[in-house]
DOROFI-227286 format. One record per atom (N, C-alpha, C): atom name; residue number from 1; x, y, z; residue in one letter. Coordinates in steps of 0.1 Angstrom, whole numbers, always signed. Atoms other than C-alpha are relative to their C-alpha. Example, Ala and Ser with C-alpha at 12.3 -4.5 7.8 and 13.67 -1.06 7.14 Angstrom:
// DOROFI-227286
<'N' 1 <+9 -12 +0> 'A'>,
<'CA' 1 <+123 -45 +78> 'A'>,
<'C' 1 <+9 +12 +0> 'A'>,
<'N' 2 <-9 -11 +0> 'S'>,
<'CA' 2 <+137 -11 +71> 'S'>,
<'C' 2 <-8 +11 +8> 'S'>,
***
This chain:
// DOROFI-227286
<'N' 1 <+9 -12 +0> 'M'>,
<'CA' 1 <+0 +0 +0> 'M'>,
<'C' 1 <+9 +12 +0> 'M'>,
<'N' 2 <-7 -12 +1> 'A'>,
<'CA' 2 <+13 +34 -9> 'A'>,
<'C' 2 <-8 +12 +3> 'A'>,
<'N' 3 <+7 -12 -3> 'T'>,
<'CA' 3 <+4 +70 +0> 'T'>,
<'C' 3 <+1 +10 -11> 'T'>,
<'N' 4 <+1 -10 +11> 'C'>,
<'CA' 4 <-8 +96 -25> 'C'>,
<'C' 4 <+8 +13 +5> 'C'>,
<'N' 5 <-8 -12 -4> 'E'>,
<'CA' 5 <+16 +126 -25> 'E'>,
<'C' 5 <-8 +12 +0> 'E'>,
<'N' 6 <+9 -12 +0> 'V'>,
<'CA' 6 <-13 +150 -31> 'V'>,
<'C' 6 <-9 +0 +11> 'V'>,
<'N' 7 <+10 +0 -11> 'C'>,
<'CA' 7 <-40 +140 -7> 'C'>,
<'C' 7 <+3 -8 +12> 'C'>,
<'N' 8 <-4 +7 -11> 'G'>,
<'CA' 8 <-22 +117 +16> 'G'>,
<'C' 8 <-7 -13 +3> 'G'>,
<'N' 9 <+8 +12 -1> 'N'>,
<'CA' 9 <-46 +88 +11> 'N'>,
<'C' 9 <+9 -12 -2> 'N'>,
<'N' 10 <-6 +13 +2> 'E'>,
<'CA' 10 <-32 +53 +16> 'E'>,
<'C' 10 <-9 -9 -7> 'E'>,
<'N' 11 <+9 +7 +9> 'Y'>,
<'CA' 11 <-46 +31 -11> 'Y'>,
<'C' 11 <+7 -12 -6> 'Y'>,
<'N' 12 <-6 +13 +5> 'D'>,
<'CA' 12 <-39 -5 -22> 'D'>,
<'C' 12 <+1 +0 -15> 'D'>,
<'N' 13 <+0 -1 +15> 'L'>,
<'CA' 13 <-45 +5 -59> 'L'>,
<'C' 13 <+7 +12 -5> 'L'>,
<'N' 14 <-7 -12 +4> 'S'>,
<'CA' 14 <-22 +35 -59> 'S'>,
<'C' 14 <+9 -4 -12> 'S'>,
<'N' 15 <-8 +2 +12> 'F'>,
<'CA' 15 <+1 +39 -90> 'F'>,
<'C' 15 <+11 +11 +0> 'F'>,
<'N' 16 <-12 -9 +1> 'E'>,
<'CA' 16 <+34 +56 -99> 'E'>,
<'C' 16 <+0 +5 -14> 'E'>,
<'N' 17 <-2 -6 +13> 'I'>,
<'CA' 17 <+41 +80 -127> 'I'>,
<'C' 17 <+15 +4 +0> 'I'>,
<'N' 18 <-14 -4 +2> 'H'>,
<'CA' 18 <+77 +84 -139> 'H'>,
<'C' 18 <+1 +11 -10> 'H'>,
<'N' 19 <-1 -11 +10> 'T'>,
<'CA' 19 <+86 +117 -156> 'T'>,
<'C' 19 <+14 +1 -5> 'T'>,
<'N' 20 <-14 -2 +5> 'K'>,
<'CA' 20 <+115 +128 -177> 'K'>,
<'C' 20 <+8 +7 +11> 'K'>,
<'N' 21 <-9 -6 -9> 'G'>,
<'CA' 21 <+145 +137 -157> 'G'>,
<'C' 21 <+0 -8 +13> 'G'>,
<'N' 22 <-1 +8 -12> 'G'>,
<'CA' 22 <+139 +109 -132> 'G'>,
<'C' 22 <-10 +2 +11> 'G'>,
<'N' 23 <+10 -2 -11> 'G'>,
<'CA' 23 <+109 +122 -113> 'G'>,
<'C' 23 <-9 -12 +1> 'G'>,
<'N' 24 <+8 +12 -3> 'R'>,
<'CA' 24 <+88 +95 -96> 'R'>,
<'C' 24 <-11 +5 +10> 'R'>,
<'N' 25 <+11 -5 -8> 'H'>,
<'CA' 25 <+53 +103 -82> 'H'>,
<'C' 25 <-10 -11 +3> 'H'>,
<'N' 26 <+10 +10 -4> 'T'>,
<'CA' 26 <+27 +82 -64> 'T'>,
<'C' 26 <-13 +7 +3> 'T'>,
<'N' 27 <+13 -6 -1> 'F'>,
<'CA' 27 <-10 +89 -66> 'F'>,
<'C' 27 <-10 -11 +2> 'F'>,
<'N' 28 <+11 +10 -2> 'D'>,
<'CA' 28 <-43 +72 -56> 'D'>,
<'C' 28 <-11 +2 -10> 'D'>,
<'N' 29 <+10 -2 +10> 'S'>,
<'CA' 29 <-63 +87 -85> 'S'>,
<'C' 29 <+6 +9 -11> 'S'>,
<'N' 30 <-4 -9 +11> 'F'>,
<'CA' 30 <-60 +104 -119> 'F'>,
<'C' 30 <-2 +14 +4> 'F'>,
<'N' 31 <+3 -13 -4> 'E'>,
<'CA' 31 <-75 +134 -103> 'E'>,
<'C' 31 <+12 +7 +7> 'E'>,
<'N' 32 <-11 -5 -8> 'C'>,
<'CA' 32 <-46 +138 -79> 'C'>,
<'C' 32 <+13 +2 -10> 'C'>,
<'N' 33 <-11 -1 +9> 'A'>,
<'CA' 33 <-21 +131 -107> 'A'>,
<'C' 33 <-1 +13 -9> 'A'>,
<'N' 34 <+2 -12 +8> 'I'>,
<'CA' 34 <-36 +158 -129> 'I'>,
<'C' 34 <+2 +13 +8> 'I'>,
<'N' 35 <-2 -12 -9> 'H'>,
<'CA' 35 <-36 +183 -100> 'H'>,
<'C' 35 <+14 +3 +2> 'H'>,
<'N' 36 <-14 -1 -2> 'K'>,
<'CA' 36 <+1 +177 -95> 'K'>,
<'C' 36 <+8 +3 -12> 'K'>,
<'N' 37 <-9 +0 +12> 'L'>,
<'CA' 37 <+15 +172 -130> 'L'>,
<'C' 37 <-5 +7 -12> 'L'>,
<'N' 38 <+5 -6 +12> 'A'>,
<'CA' 38 <-8 +187 -156> 'A'>,
<'C' 38 <+4 +14 -2> 'A'>,
<'N' 39 <-3 -14 +2> 'P'>,
<'CA' 39 <+2 +219 -173> 'P'>,
<'C' 39 <-12 +9 +1> 'P'>,
<'N' 40 <+11 -9 -2> 'V'>,
<'CA' 40 <-19 +250 -169> 'V'>,
<'C' 40 <-1 +9 -12> 'V'>,
<'N' 41 <+3 -8 +12> 'C'>,
<'CA' 41 <-36 +269 -197> 'C'>,
<'C' 41 <+5 +15 +3> 'C'>,
<'N' 42 <-5 -14 -2> 'E'>,
<'CA' 42 <-19 +303 -201> 'E'>,
<'C' 42 <-11 +11 -2> 'E'>,
<'N' 43 <+11 -10 +2> 'H'>,
<'CA' 43 <-52 +320 -210> 'H'>,
<'C' 43 <-10 -1 +12> 'H'>,
<'N' 44 <+11 +1 -10> 'C'>,
<'CA' 44 <-79 +306 -186> 'C'>,
<'C' 44 <+5 -6 +14> 'C'>,
<'N' 45 <-5 +5 -12> 'G'>,
<'CA' 45 <-57 +289 -160> 'G'>,
<'C' 45 <-5 -14 +4> 'G'>,
<'N' 46 <+5 +13 -3> 'C'>,
<'CA' 46 <-74 +255 -161> 'C'>,
<'C' 46 <+11 -10 -2> 'C'>,
<'N' 47 <-10 +11 +2> 'K'>,
<'CA' 47 <-54 +222 -158> 'K'>,
<'C' 47 <-3 -6 -14> 'K'>,
<'N' 48 <+2 +6 +13> 'V'>,
<'CA' 48 <-49 +207 -192> 'V'>,
<'C' 48 <+2 -15 +1> 'V'>,
<'N' 49 <+0 +15 -2> 'A'>,
<'CA' 49 <-58 +170 -190> 'A'>,
<'C' 49 <+0 -7 -14> 'A'>,
<'N' 50 <+0 +6 +13> 'G'>,
<'CA' 50 <-60 +164 -228> 'G'>,
<'C' 50 <+12 +5 -8> 'G'>,
<'N' 51 <-11 -3 +8> 'H'>,
<'CA' 51 <-38 +172 -257> 'H'>,
<'C' 51 <+5 +15 +1> 'H'>,
<'N' 52 <-4 -14 -1> 'G'>,
<'CA' 52 <-39 +210 -254> 'G'>,
<'C' 52 <+5 +5 -14> 'G'>,
<'N' 53 <-5 -7 +12> 'V'>,
<'CA' 53 <-26 +235 -280> 'V'>,
<'C' 53 <+13 +7 +4> 'V'>,
<'N' 54 <-13 -7 -3> 'D'>,
<'CA' 54 <+11 +246 -281> 'D'>,
<'C' 54 <+2 +10 -12> 'D'>,
<'N' 55 <-3 -10 +10> 'V'>,
<'CA' 55 <+19 +278 -299> 'V'>,
<'C' 55 <+12 +8 +4> 'V'>,
<'N' 56 <-13 -6 -3> 'D'>,
<'CA' 56 <+55 +290 -300> 'D'>,
<'C' 56 <+4 -1 +15> 'D'>,
<'N' 57 <-4 +2 -14> 'G'>,
<'CA' 57 <+61 +275 -266> 'G'>,
<'C' 57 <-10 +4 +11> 'G'>,
<'N' 58 <+11 -4 -9> 'H'>,
<'CA' 58 <+29 +288 -250> 'H'>,
<'C' 58 <-11 -11 -1> 'H'>,
<'N' 59 <+9 +11 -1> 'F'>,
<'CA' 59 <+4 +261 -238> 'F'>,
<'C' 59 <-14 +4 +4> 'F'>,
<'N' 60 <+14 -3 -2> 'F'>,
<'CA' 60 <-34 +263 -239> 'F'>,
<'C' 60 <-8 -12 +1> 'F'>,
<'N' 61 <+8 +11 -2> 'C'>,
<'CA' 61 <-62 +240 -230> 'C'>,
<'C' 61 <-8 -3 -13> 'C'>,
<'N' 62 <+8 +2 +12> 'C'>,
<'CA' 62 <-80 +245 -264> 'C'>,
<'C' 62 <+3 +11 -10> 'C'>,
<'N' 63 <-2 -10 +11> 'A'>,
<'CA' 63 <-80 +264 -297> 'A'>,
<'C' 63 <-6 +13 +3> 'A'>,
<'N' 64 <+7 -13 -4> 'H'>,
<'CA' 64 <-104 +290 -283> 'H'>,
<'C' 64 <+10 +8 +8> 'H'>,
<'N' 65 <-8 -8 -9> 'C'>,
<'CA' 65 <-80 +300 -255> 'C'>,
<'C' 65 <+13 +4 -8> 'C'>,
<'N' 66 <-12 -4 +8> 'A'>,
<'CA' 66 <-50 +300 -280> 'A'>,
<'C' 66 <-3 +12 -8> 'A'>,
<'N' 67 <+4 -12 +8> 'R'>,
<'CA' 67 <-69 +324 -302> 'R'>,
<'C' 67 <-3 +12 +8> 'R'>,
<'N' 68 <+3 -12 -8> 'E'>,
<'CA' 68 <-80 +346 -274> 'E'>,
<'C' 68 <+12 +6 +6> 'E'>,
<'N' 69 <-12 -5 -5> 'S'>,
<'CA' 69 <-45 +351 -263> 'S'>,
<'C' 69 <+5 +11 -9> 'S'>,
<'N' 70 <-2 -11 +9> 'S'>,
<'CA' 70 <-40 +386 -277> 'S'>,
<'C' 70 <+14 +1 -7> 'S'>,
<'N' 71 <-14 -1 +6> 'E'>,
<'CA' 71 <-2 +384 -283> 'E'>,
<'C' 71 <+3 -11 -10> 'E'>,
<'N' 72 <-3 +11 +9> 'L'>,
<'CA' 72 <-5 +351 -303> 'L'>,
<'C' 72 <-10 -1 -11> 'L'>,
<'N' 73 <+11 +0 +10> 'G'>,
<'CA' 73 <-37 +357 -323> 'G'>,
<'C' 73 <+1 -9 -12> 'G'>,
<'N' 74 <+0 +7 +13> 'S'>,
<'CA' 74 <-31 +346 -359> 'S'>,
<'C' 74 <+9 -13 +1> 'S'>,
<'N' 75 <-8 +12 -1> 'K'>,
<'CA' 75 <-3 +321 -350> 'K'>,
<'C' 75 <-8 -11 +6> 'K'>,
<'N' 76 <+8 +11 -6> 'A'>,
<'CA' 76 <-27 +302 -328> 'A'>,
<'C' 76 <-10 -6 -10> 'A'>,
<'N' 77 <+9 +5 +11> 'R'>,
<'CA' 77 <-52 +300 -357> 'R'>,
<'C' 77 <+7 -10 -9> 'R'>,
<'N' 78 <-7 +8 +9> 'D'>,
<'CA' 78 <-26 +286 -380> 'D'>,
<'C' 78 <+4 -13 +6> 'D'>,
<'N' 79 <-4 +12 -7> 'A'>,
<'CA' 79 <-13 +261 -354> 'A'>,
<'C' 79 <-11 -10 +2> 'A'>,
<'N' 80 <+12 +8 -3> 'V'>,
<'CA' 80 <-48 +248 -347> 'V'>,
<'C' 80 <-5 -7 -12> 'V'>,
<'N' 81 <+6 +6 +12> 'T'>,
<'CA' 81 <-58 +242 -383> 'T'>,
<'C' 81 <+10 -8 -8> 'T'>,
<'N' 82 <-10 +6 +8> 'A'>,
<'CA' 82 <-25 +229 -395> 'A'>,
<'C' 82 <+0 -15 +3> 'A'>,
***
């Protein structure tokens, strides 16, 4: 049995995620893993649990947020439709 590093729950079905650079994390749920490891949308601030949209090194949860980012405007549109 392992302890979730986010909520502290001890759970017999916990799991580990290994990240680049040798990081090793233990969680009891995908919810806790997302809370700890998922990137944050630069426009709306939500956790990105899906593919997201990357525009010139800026990460967004969706095409709408990429387009709404005023400094990236047209680049976001091109990246999303390409």
